C-alpha positions as CSV (number, residue, x, y, z in Angstrom):
1,X,1.8,-18.4,32.1
2,X,-1.1,-16.3,30.9
3,X,-2.4,-17.6,27.6
4,X,-4.3,-14.4,27.1
5,X,-1.0,-12.7,26.8
6,X,0.4,-15.0,24.1
7,X,-0.6,-13.5,20.8
8,X,0.0,-14.0,17.1
9,X,1.0,-11.4,14.5
10,X,-1.7,-10.7,11.9
11,X,-0.2,-13.3,9.5
12,X,-0.1,-16.1,12.0
13,X,3.6,-16.6,11.4
14,X,5.1,-15.3,14.7
15,X,3.9,-15.7,18.3
16,X,4.6,-13.0,20.9
17,X,4.8,-14.1,24.5
18,X,3.8,-11.1,26.8
19,X,2.9,-13.3,29.8
20,X,5.4,-11.2,31.9
21,X,3.6,-7.9,31.1
22,X,1.1,-6.3,33.4
23,X,-1.3,-6.2,30.6
24,X,-1.5,-6.4,26.7
25,X,-4.1,-4.8,24.5
26,X,-4.9,-5.4,20.9
27,X,-6.7,-2.3,19.6
28,X,-7.3,-3.8,16.2
29,X,-11.0,-4.7,16.6
30,X,-11.8,-1.1,17.9
31,X,-9.8,0.5,15.2
32,X,-11.6,-1.5,12.5
33,X,-15.0,0.0,13.6
34,X,-13.8,3.2,12.0
35,X,-11.0,1.8,9.7
36,X,-11.3,4.7,7.2
37,X,-10.1,7.1,10.0
38,X,-8.2,4.9,12.5
39,X,-5.2,2.6,12.2
40,X,-3.6,0.8,15.0
41,X,-0.4,-0.9,16.2
42,X,-0.3,-4.6,16.7
43,X,0.1,-4.6,20.5
44,X,0.0,-2.2,23.4
45,X,2.2,-3.7,26.2
46,X,1.8,-2.3,29.7
47,X,4.8,-2.5,32.0
48,X,5.2,-1.1,35.4
49,X,7.0,2.0,34.2
50,X,5.7,2.5,30.6
51,X,3.5,1.5,27.8
52,X,5.0,0.1,24.6
53,X,3.0,0.5,21.4
54,X,4.5,-2.2,19.2
55,X,4.1,-2.4,15.5
56,X,5.5,-5.6,13.9
57,X,6.5,-5.8,10.2
58,X,8.4,-8.8,8.8
59,X,9.4,-10.0,5.3
60,X,12.3,-11.9,6.7
61,X,10.5,-15.1,7.9
62,X,10.5,-18.4,6.0
63,X,7.6,-18.3,3.4
64,X,7.2,-14.5,3.8
65,X,4.5,-13.0,1.4
66,X,6.4,-11.0,-1.2
67,X,9.5,-9.7,0.7
68,X,10.7,-7.8,-2.4
69,X,7.4,-5.8,-2.4
70,X,7.9,-5.0,1.3
71,X,11.4,-3.7,0.6
72,X,10.0,-1.5,-2.2
73,X,7.4,-0.1,0.2
74,X,10.2,0.9,2.6
75,X,11.6,3.4,0.0
76,X,8.2,5.3,-0.3
77,X,6.7,8.0,1.8
78,X,3.3,6.2,2.1
79,X,4.6,3.3,4.2
80,X,6.0,5.7,6.8
81,X,2.9,7.9,7.0
82,X,0.9,4.7,7.6
83,X,3.2,3.7,10.4
84,X,2.8,7.2,12.0
85,X,-0.9,7.0,11.6
86,X,-0.9,3.7,13.5
87,X,0.5,5.6,16.5
88,X,-2.0,8.4,16.4
89,X,-5.0,6.0,16.1
90,X,-3.7,3.8,18.9
91,X,-3.1,6.7,21.2
92,X,-6.7,7.8,20.7
93,X,-7.8,4.2,21.6
94,X,-5.6,4.1,24.7
95,X,-7.1,7.3,26.0
96,X,-10.6,6.3,25.0
97,X,-10.3,3.0,26.9
98,X,-8.7,4.6,29.9
99,X,-5.6,2.4,29.4
100,X,-3.1,4.9,30.7
101,X,-4.8,6.7,33.7
102,X,-1.5,6.9,35.6
103,X,0.1,8.6,32.5
104,X,3.0,6.3,32.0
105,X,5.5,7.2,29.4
106,X,4.7,5.9,26.0
107,X,7.2,4.3,23.7
108,X,6.6,3.4,20.1
109,X,8.6,0.6,18.7
110,X,8.6,-0.5,15.0
111,X,9.9,-4.0,15.2
112,X,10.9,-4.6,11.5
113,X,12.7,-7.5,9.9
114,X,13.5,-6.9,6.3
115,X,15.3,-9.0,3.7
116,X,18.0,-7.8,3.1
117,X,18.7,-6.4,6.6
118,X,18.9,-2.6,7.1
119,X,22.3,-1.1,7.6
120,X,22.9,1.5,10.3
121,X,22.7,4.4,7.9
122,X,19.3,3.4,6.5
123,X,18.0,2.6,9.9
124,X,19.0,6.1,11.1
125,X,17.4,7.8,8.0
126,X,14.1,5.8,8.6
127,X,14.2,6.6,12.4
128,X,14.6,10.4,11.6
129,X,11.8,10.2,9.1
130,X,9.5,8.7,11.8
131,X,10.6,11.2,14.4
132,X,9.4,14.0,12.1
133,X,5.9,12.5,11.7
134,X,5.3,11.5,15.3
135,X,3.9,14.2,17.7
136,X,7.1,15.0,19.6
137,X,6.6,18.7,19.1
138,X,3.6,18.5,21.4
139,X,5.8,17.7,24.3
140,X,7.2,21.2,24.2
141,X,3.9,23.1,24.1
142,X,2.6,24.5,27.3
143,X,-1.1,24.1,26.3
144,X,-0.6,20.3,26.0
145,X,-1.2,18.9,29.4
146,X,-0.2,15.3,28.8
147,X,3.1,14.0,27.4
148,X,2.0,12.3,24.2
149,X,5.1,10.3,23.2
150,X,8.4,9.7,24.9
151,X,10.4,7.6,22.5
152,X,10.4,6.0,19.1
153,X,12.7,3.0,18.3
154,X,13.2,1.2,15.1
155,X,14.4,-2.4,16.1
156,X,15.1,-5.6,14.5
157,X,14.4,-9.0,16.2
158,X,17.9,-9.3,17.6
159,X,17.7,-5.8,19.2
160,X,14.2,-6.7,20.6
161,X,15.6,-9.9,22.1
162,X,18.4,-7.9,23.8
163,X,16.2,-5.1,25.1
164,X,13.1,-7.2,26.0
165,X,14.1,-10.7,26.7
166,X,11.0,-11.0,29.0
167,X,8.9,-10.9,25.8
168,X,10.2,-13.7,23.5
169,X,9.0,-14.0,19.9
170,X,8.7,-17.4,18.2
171,X,8.3,-18.4,14.6
172,X,5.1,-20.3,14.0
173,X,6.9,-23.7,13.3
174,X,8.9,-23.4,16.6
175,X,6.2,-21.6,18.7
176,X,6.4,-23.8,21.7
177,X,5.5,-21.3,24.5
């Protein structure tokens, strides 16, 4: 087990075990050098076939800080613009650090736990909102020589566990990894 690939969320409430990934990159320190201009996702996970840009938001853990405020944020446009901005800043840092020289497909995952949980209709509406803000249109332009984004997914913890069982997530109290 590679302890350098076992990381905490920013609130130190959840532990992410990326020990089975080829590499994991936390762009936060670099983004903070120009925080007025750059935002970043929590983790960039390199797999054999793709890069996963993972942003984690959770108001559903025990002792969550102001879950009702988080749910109000979801209804506004500003939250979704910030989530999109995190992808753009992270993409810049991936390229600046030569993290994707083989041009693997890039997937952006917003792993979000909210209280109460999102129903399928709300999830679809939020996904479509993000799809309009992310740079998918560049993929169809002939002057753009690199594919910028391949996929966006909005997932909850259960969906994450089903799709990525190799990367378990633990609550802080039970974080025995």
